[in-house]
N, C-alpha and C positions, 0 to 999 in steps of 0.2 A: 887764876885770872891774871896774876902778875906775869906769868910765863907767856901768856898770849899777847899782852901789851909789849913785853920785851921783844917777842918775835916780830910783831907788827912794826915796832920802831926800828928793828934791824933791817927791814926791807928798804929798797930804794924807793924814791918818790913815785916813780912810774908803777912799781909793783904795788905800793900802798893804794894808789888810785884804782888799780885793777882789782885788788882784793876788796876795797870798799864798794866798788860797783857790783862785784859778785855777791857780796854780803847783802847789799840792798835788794838785788834781784831775788836772792834766796828768801829774804824776808817778805817781799811782795808775793812770791809764789806760795809761801807758807800761808799767808793771810788769805790768798785766793782759794787754795785747796782745802784749808782747814776751816775757814769761816764762810766765805761767800758761796762756794759750791754747795755745801749742805743747805744753806739758807735758800739759795735759788731753787734747789730741788724741792724743798718743802713748799715754797710758794707755788711752784709749778704743779705739784700734787694737789694742793688746795684749790688752785684755779681750775684744774681738770675736774675735781670733785664738784665744785660750784657749777660749772658748765653742765655736767651730767645731771645734777639736781634741777637746774633750770630747764633742761630738756624734758626731764620727767614731769615737772610741773606743767610745762606747756602741753605735754601729751595728756596729762590728767584733765587739764582744763578743756582740751578738745574732746575728750571722751565723756565728760560729765553730762552734757546735754543728752547724749544718746542713752546713758545709764538712767537719767531721770525719766526719759520717755519710756524706757524699758520697764522701769519700776511702776510707772503709771499704767502700763499696759497689762501688768500682772493683776490677777484677781485681788481685789482689796487694795490696790496701789493708791487709789485716790478716794477710797471710802473713809469716812470718819471712823475713829477708833470705836465709838459706841456701836455703830452699825456692824463693823467688822467683828467685834466681840459677840454681838447678838447672833449674827448669821453663822459664824463659825461654831458657836456653842450649840446651835440647833443642828448643824451638820454632824457634830460629834455626839449627839444624843444627850446633851446637857441642858436643853431648853427648859425642862421642868425644874432643874436644880438651880438655875440662874435666878437668884432672888433680888439682886440689886446691882446697879452700876452708878457710880458717882464720879464726876471729874476729879482728877488729882493733878493739878498743875496744868501746864500748857500741852504736854504730850502724854499725860497719864490718865489712868482710869482705875478706880477702886472697884473691885468685883467681889460679890458675895455668892458663894455656891452652898446650898444646903442639901443634904442627903444625896450627894453625888457619888457616882462610881469612881473610886480612886484611879483605876487604870484609864478610864475615859478622860479624867481630868489631866493626867500626865500626857496622854496622847494629844489632847486638845492644846495643851501648852506647848508641846513640841511642834505641832502644826503651826501655831501662831508664830513661833520664833523662826522656824525654817522657811515658811512660805511668805510671811508678811512682815518680818523684822520686828515683831512685838516681843519684848523680853519681860521677864518677871523681875520687878525691882524688889519686891518683898512678898513673902507668903507665910500664912499661918494656916496649917492644916490640922484639924482635930478629928480623931476617929469617933465613930458613933457606936451604938450598941450592936449594930449589924456589921458583919464581917465584910470588908472591902468598900464600905460606905463612909464618906467623910463630909465634914463641913469645912469650907475653905474661905479665907479672906485673902485676896490677892491684890497687889498693886502692879498693873501692867503698863508698860510704856512703849511708845514707838518713837525712836529717835528721829528728830528733824521734821516730823510732820505733826500737824495739829490733830487733836483727837476729837 
């Protein structure tokens, strides 16, 4: 460091001013390219991401009413969960096995099946989920003395719609 100071002191006044200005410019360029440029790029990236997310949100809000209307036009879209479970169980051949339904919260239903065909129960549950958005929250399935015949206690829910 002493050598640099000695060298600087050996320069003429005019050269010292020129070297000082050059050093200051170099320091400003270093700060700009090492600190400000990466910071500005990060801000720009985040701004672009926020704008894209806002556009996605606007699109989703625009499509939501159409999706709601489409859901309501589907079979069972505006049916109560009780009616949907009863009707779909009959269509799946489980009407005789359906022994009880009780509400479980705002969007749920407890269902009891006795002496039901296991394959028919699984097919029925798959149909409920795929076509009507009804999912199995919990299930207890017990086998009986007959092969392929079960007793089941299920909690079924349909998100966002009252049952």
